[in-house]
C-alpha positions in Angstrom: -10.7 25.7 -14.2 -9.6 22.2 -15.3 -11.8 20.5 -12.7 -14.9 22.4 -13.8 -14.3 22.3 -17.5 -17.4 20.2 -18.2 -19.6 23.0 -16.8 -18.5 25.2 -19.7 -19.6 22.8 -22.4 -23.1 24.0 -22.9 -23.4 23.4 -26.7 -23.2 19.9 -28.0 -21.7 21.2 -31.3 -18.8 22.6 -29.4 -18.1 19.8 -27.0 -17.4 16.0 -27.4 -19.1 15.1 -24.1 -22.1 16.0 -22.1 -22.0 17.2 -18.4 -21.7 14.2 -16.2 -22.4 11.7 -18.9 -19.8 9.1 -19.8 -19.0 8.9 -23.5 -17.3 6.0 -25.3 -14.1 6.6 -27.2 -13.6 4.6 -30.4 -12.4 1.1 -29.4 -12.4 2.0 -25.7 -14.7 1.4 -22.7 -16.8 4.3 -21.5 -14.9 7.3 -20.0 -15.7 10.8 -18.9 -13.6 13.6 -20.4 -13.8 15.7 -17.2 -12.5 12.8 -15.2 -9.7 12.0 -17.7 -8.6 15.6 -17.7 -8.5 15.7 -13.9 -6.5 12.5 -13.7 -4.1 13.7 -16.4 -3.4 16.8 -14.2 -3.1 14.7 -11.1 -0.5 12.4 -12.7 1.6 15.4 -13.7 1.6 16.8 -10.1 -1.5 18.8 -9.6 -2.9 17.3 -6.4 -5.8 19.7 -6.0 -9.0 17.8 -5.0 -11.7 17.2 -7.6 -14.6 19.3 -6.5 -17.3 19.1 -9.2 -20.0 17.5 -7.1 -22.4 15.1 -8.8 -24.8 13.3 -6.5 -25.4 9.6 -7.2 -28.2 7.3 -6.6 -27.4 3.8 -5.3 -28.4 2.3 -8.6 -26.0 4.5 -10.5 -23.0 4.2 -8.3 -21.6 1.0 -9.8 -21.8 2.4 -13.3 -20.1 5.6 -12.4 -17.4 3.7 -10.5 -16.7 1.8 -13.7 -16.5 5.0 -15.7 -14.2 6.6 -13.1 -11.8 3.6 -13.3 -11.9 3.6 -17.1 -11.1 7.3 -17.1 -8.2 6.7 -14.8 -6.9 4.0 -17.1 -7.3 6.3 -20.1 -5.3 9.1 -18.4 -2.6 6.6 -17.4 -2.4 5.2 -20.9 -1.7 8.7 -22.2 0.7 9.6 -19.5 4.3 9.7 -20.7 6.2 7.3 -18.5 8.0 3.9 -18.8 5.4 1.2 -18.7 5.6 -2.3 -17.3 6.9 -4.6 -20.0 4.4 -7.1 -21.4 3.9 -10.1 -19.2 5.7 -13.2 -20.4 6.9 -16.5 -18.9 9.5 -15.9 -16.1 11.6 -18.5 -17.8 11.9 -16.1 -20.8 13.9 -13.7 -18.5 12.3 -10.6 -20.0 13.9 -7.5 -18.6 12.5 -4.0 -18.2 14.0 -0.9 -16.7 12.7 2.2 -14.8 14.6 5.5 -14.7 14.4 6.9 -11.1 16.9 9.7 -11.6 14.2 12.3 -10.9 14.4 11.2 -7.3 18.0 10.0 -7.0 21.2 10.5 -9.0 22.1 7.7 -11.4 19.2 5.6 -10.2 18.0 3.2 -12.9 16.1 0.0 -11.7 16.3 -3.0 -14.1 13.8 -5.7 -13.3 12.6 -9.1 -14.4 8.8 -9.5 -14.9 7.2 -12.8 -15.7 4.7 -15.5 -14.7 4.9 -19.1 -13.5 2.2 -21.6 -14.2 0.1 -22.7 -17.1 -2.9 -20.5 -16.8 -3.9 -17.1 -15.3 -6.3 -17.6 -12.4 -9.8 -16.1 -13.0 -9.2 -13.2 -10.6 -5.8 -12.5 -12.0 -2.2 -13.5 -11.2 -0.9 -13.2 -7.6 2.1 -10.8 -7.7 5.2 -11.5 -5.7 7.8 -8.7 -5.3 11.2 -10.1 -4.4 13.9 -7.9 -3.0 17.5 -9.2 -3.1 20.3 -9.0 -0.6 23.2 -6.5 -0.3 25.9 -8.4 -2.2 27.1 -7.3 -5.7 23.8 -6.3 -7.3 24.3 -8.1 -10.6 24.9 -11.4 -8.8 22.1 -10.8 -6.2 19.7 -10.0 -9.1 20.5 -13.2 -10.9 20.1 -15.2 -7.7 16.7 -13.6 -7.2 15.6 -14.8 -10.6 16.9 -18.4 -9.8 15.2 -18.4 -6.4 11.9 -17.0 -7.7 11.8 -19.6 -10.4 12.0 -22.4 -7.9 9.7 -21.2 -5.1 6.5 -23.1 -4.7 3.9 -20.5 -5.4 2.7 -21.0 -9.0 0.5 -19.8 -10.6 2.1 -16.4 -9.9 3.8 -13.4 -11.3 7.2 -12.2 -10.1 8.6 -8.7 -10.2 12.3 -9.0 -9.4 14.1 -5.6 -9.3 17.8 -4.9 -9.2 18.6 -2.2 -6.6 19.6 0.9 -8.6 22.8 1.7 -6.7 25.1 0.4 -4.0 26.9 1.9 -1.1 26.8 2.5 2.6 23.3 2.8 4.0 21.7 2.3 0.6 18.3 0.7 1.1 15.1 -0.6 -0.7 12.8 1.8 1.3 14.3 5.1 0.4 12.4 7.7 -1.6 13.4 6.8 -5.1 12.4 3.2 -4.4 9.1 4.2 -2.8 8.3 5.9 -6.2 9.1 2.6 -7.9 6.8 0.6 -5.6 3.9 3.0 -6.1 4.4 3.0 -9.8 4.5 -0.8 -9.8 1.3 -1.1 -7.8 -0.4 1.5 -10.0 0.6 -0.1 -13.3 -0.1 -3.6 -12.0 -3.6 -2.6 -11.2 -4.1 -1.0 -14.6 -2.8 -4.1 -16.4 -5.9 -6.3 -15.7 -3.4 -9.1 -15.3 -2.9 -9.0 -11.5 -5.3 -9.9 -8.7 -5.5 -6.7 -6.7 -6.1 -8.6 -3.5 -3.1 -10.9 -3.8 0.1 -8.8 -3.8 3.1 -9.9 -1.7 6.4 -8.2 -0.7 9.3 -10.4 0.5 13.0 -10.5 0.4 16.2 -11.9 1.9 18.8 -10.2 4.1 18.8 -6.6 3.0 15.7 -7.4 1.1 14.2 -8.6 4.4 14.9 -5.3 6.0 13.3 -3.6 3.0 10.2 -5.8 2.9 9.6 -5.5 6.6 9.6 -1.7 6.4 7.5 -1.7 3.2 5.0 -4.2 4.8 4.2 -1.6 7.5 4.3 1.4 5.2 2.1 -0.2 2.4 0.1 -2.7 4.4 -3.2 -1.5 2.8 -2.0 -2.8 -0.6 -0.8 -6.2 0.6 -2.2 -9.6 1.4 1.0 -10.7 3.1 4.7 -10.0 3.5 7.6 -12.3 4.2 11.1 -11.0 5.2 13.7 -13.7 5.5 16.9 -13.4 7.5 16.3 -9.9 8.7 15.0 -8.1 11.7 14.3 -4.4 11.8 13.9 -2.4 15.0 10.2 -2.0 15.3 10.4 1.8 15.3 11.2 1.5 11.6 8.4 -0.9 10.8 5.5 -0.6 13.4 3.8 -3.9 13.9 0.5 -2.2 14.7 0.1 -1.3 11.0 0.0 -5.0 10.0 -3.5 -5.7 11.6 -5.0 -6.9 8.3 -2.1 -8.7 6.5 -0.4 -12.0 7.1 3.2 -11.5 8.2 6.0 -14.0 8.1 9.5 -13.4 9.4 12.0 -16.2 9.6 15.5 -15.7 11.0 18.1 -18.2 12.2 18.9 -18.4 15.9 22.6 -18.2 15.0 22.0 -15.2 12.7 23.7 -12.7 15.1 24.8 -10.1 12.6 23.2 -6.8 13.7 21.4 -8.9 16.3 18.9 -10.1 13.7 18.0 -13.0 15.9 17.2 -10.8 18.8 15.2 -8.3 16.8 13.2 -11.1 15.2 12.4 -12.4 18.7 11.3 -8.9 19.7 9.0 -8.8 16.6 7.5 -12.1 17.5 6.7 -11.0 21.0 5.1 -7.8 19.7 2.9 -9.5 17.1 1.9 -12.1 19.7 0.8 -9.3 22.1 -1.1 -7.5 19.4 -2.8 -10.7 18.3 -4.0 -11.3 21.9 -5.3 -7.8 22.2 -7.1 -8.0 18.8 -8.3 -11.5 18.2 -8.7 -12.2 14.4 -6.1 -9.6 13.5 -2.3 -9.7 13.3 -2.0 -13.1 11.8 1.7 -14.0 11.7 4.3 -16.8 11.5 7.5 -15.4 13.1 10.2 -18.0 13.8 13.7 -17.8 15.2 14.8 -21.1 13.5 16.9 -23.2 15.8 20.5 -23.7 14.6 20.1 -21.7 11.4 22.6 -19.0 10.3 22.3 -16.1 8.0 23.2 -18.2 5.0 21.7 -21.6 6.0 18.1 -20.4 6.7 15.6 -22.3 4.5 14.0 -19.8 2.1 11.3 -22.2 0.8 8.5 -21.9 3.4 7.8 -18.2 2.9 6.0 -17.9 -0.4 3.7 -21.0 0.2 2.7 -19.3 3.5 2.0 -16.0 1.8 0.1 -17.3 -1.2 -2.6 -18.7 1.0 -3.7 -15.2 2.1 -5.9 -12.7 0.3 -6.2 -9.0 1.2 -9.4 -7.7 2.7 -9.5 -4.2 1.3 -12.4 -3.1 3.6 -11.3 -4.0 7.2 -13.5 -2.7 10.0 -10.5 -2.4 12.3 -7.5 -0.3 11.1 -4.5 0.9 13.0 -2.1 3.4 11.3 1.0 4.7 12.9 1.8 7.3 10.2 5.6 7.1 10.3 8.0 8.8 7.9 10.1 6.6 5.7 13.2 8.4 4.4 11.4 11.6 5.6 8.3 10.9 3.5 4.8 10.4 4.9 1.9 8.7 3.3 -1.4 10.6 3.0 -3.7 7.6 3.1 -4.1 4.1 4.6 -7.0 1.8 3.8 -10.1 4.1 3.8 -8.5 6.9 5.7 -7.1 10.0 4.0 -5.3 12.7 6.1 -5.5 16.3 5.0 -3.7 17.5 8.1 -1.5 15.4 10.4 -1.8 15.9 14.1 1.9 15.8 14.9 4.1 18.9 14.4 7.3 17.3 13.4 9.2 14.0 13.4 9.6 14.0 17.2 6.1 12.5 17.4 3.8 10.5 15.2 0.1 10.7 14.4 -1.7 7.5 15.1 -5.2 6.6 13.9 -7.3 3.7 15.2 -10.6 3.1 13.5 -13.2 0.6 14.6 -16.5 0.2 12.7 -19.4 -1.5 14.5 -22.6 -1.5 12.5 -23.1 2.1 11.4 -21.0 3.6 14.1 -17.4 4.6 13.3 -15.0 5.3 16.2 -11.8 7.1 15.2 -9.2 7.6 17.9 -6.5 10.0 16.9 -3.4 10.5 19.0 0.2 11.8 18.9 2.7 9.2 20.0 6.2 9.5 21.3 8.5 6.5 22.1 11.7 5.6 23.8 13.8 2.5 23.8 13.4 0.3 26.9 15.7 -2.5 26.0 18.6 -2.7 23.6 20.3 -5.5 21.8 23.3 -7.3 23.3 25.5 -5.8 20.6 25.3 -2.7 18.4 23.1 -1.0 21.0 20.1 -1.2 18.7 16.6 -0.5 20.2 14.7 -3.7 20.8 11.7 -2.9 22.8 9.9 0.4 23.2 7.7 2.3 25.6 5.1 4.4 23.7 3.2 7.4 25.1 -0.1 8.4 23.5 -1.7 11.8 23.9 -5.1 12.6 22.4 -4.6 14.8 19.3 -6.0 18.3 19.4 -5.7 19.1 15.7 -5.9 17.5 12.3 -8.3 16.7 9.5 -9.2 13.2 8.2 -11.4 12.0 5.4 -13.1 8.7 6.1 -14.0 7.1 2.8 -17.0 4.7 2.9 -18.8 2.2 0.8 -21.5 -0.4 1.5 -19.0 -3.0 2.5 -18.0 -0.8 5.5 -21.4 0.6 6.6 -25.1 0.5 5.5 -25.2 3.7 3.4 -29.0 3.6 3.3 -29.1 4.4 7.0 -27.6 7.2 9.1 -23.9 6.9 10.1 -22.4 8.1 13.3 -18.7 9.1 13.5 -17.0 9.7 16.8 -13.6 11.2 17.0 -11.8 10.7 20.3 -15.2 10.0 21.8 -16.8 13.2 20.5 -19.7 12.9 18.1 -18.3 14.6 14.9 -21.0 13.5 12.5 -24.4 11.9 12.5 -26.7 11.5 9.5 -27.1 10.1 6.0 -23.9 10.2 4.0 -24.5 11.4 0.4 -23.2 9.4 -2.5 -21.1 11.6 -4.8 -19.0 11.0 -7.9 -16.4 13.4 -6.6 -15.6 10.9 -3.8 -15.0 8.1 -6.4 -12.7 10.4 -8.3 -10.7 11.6 -5.3 -10.3 8.1 -3.8 -9.2 6.7 -7.1 -6.5 9.4 -7.4 -5.4 8.9 -3.8 -5.2 5.1 -3.8 -5.0 4.2 -7.5 -6.6 0.9 -6.4 -9.6 -0.6 -8.2 -10.9 -2.0 -4.9 -10.9 1.4 -3.2 -13.1 3.7 -5.2 -15.4 5.0 -2.5 -18.7 6.8 -3.3 -19.1 8.3 0.2 -17.0 10.2 2.6 -17.1 12.0 5.9 -14.5 14.7 6.6 -13.9 15.2 10.3 -11.8 17.7 12.3 -9.7 16.5 15.2 -10.2 18.9 18.2 
């Protein structure tokens, strides 16, 4: 009923808006009450798709996209949650705090949030998210503020969280922290302060492990990532997902704890191989730094490397190994949204490889299993893998489209595992803008067109 509420408003005297027509609220930009109501429900947990179709003309699309985003902002403004603290100079050491106890007992995440540099860039501030190491959390948090203040990346904004708890196998990538990252991204986009195409995750030691996993899991939101003094087994952070970001990983050759040096070398070899297979993708700077130890590695080169890179939100090549992180899967990646995964359980993974050439979209969907081929010299950690891919025989995928990906004035062909699954003109519809906004909460990824395909 909520999604179709505007259809019931037939009498202007009884309703504050007209069907499909955006209306301005006092002192606000134009919004649409039907959209605001839908987004309000979505934010409180109703993930039902918006199904009130409203066909768009190409000329009207940009205006409706703006109304959808304004409506999203209005719903978020009214949503009862802790907001990002107002942006101030990082030197002012302004602190905020987020309560994550809904997802983890006693989980409260304090954070510093502030800018460096004299003036905000025209496109907005670049945002650097720094994850600290696994020492005493108060000390590590203070160190993060000191380091972030010194790194050569101004003008920039820093979000420097303190890990909520401590203990054995307590990590930055677990579910409660995933909620924090998605909340941060959503609120940063809403703030009008942050450049949506210049967001960077990085960290040191335990923060390196965290940022490496997060880079693969959230690559579609990032311009670059930069773990320092880490080295995850690649099963936990598939390199394939990083086709469209810049990736830096720097570990000392004498950093032998948990074989970080060996695992960094394995990551370098994997990224090198992927870059050869896909020229123009998988940009990286992975170094096993001669003579450096876990504590003597130079931290300074990472943020200057990252800040030189800007996200392309509309890549025409996407690879997504949809891996679970702390048991949780993502539903979308770049312009792909999965309604039904192709794998049955965690013994395999669904993989999606999309290539767009002109107005032809090739989507290859497979299920993948892997086994370790080579293990580290100590700890018996998996270092290299053999992956087996089987064409998927089930699943449903929505491919969102805009005129940066294809020419929407002409017919589009979609092939799934070589089979023609769609051919024809793709209709522009406001419902696609609404659903993609809810799915990605990203101002760059409000798509007016979509093709839903079945994997057979």
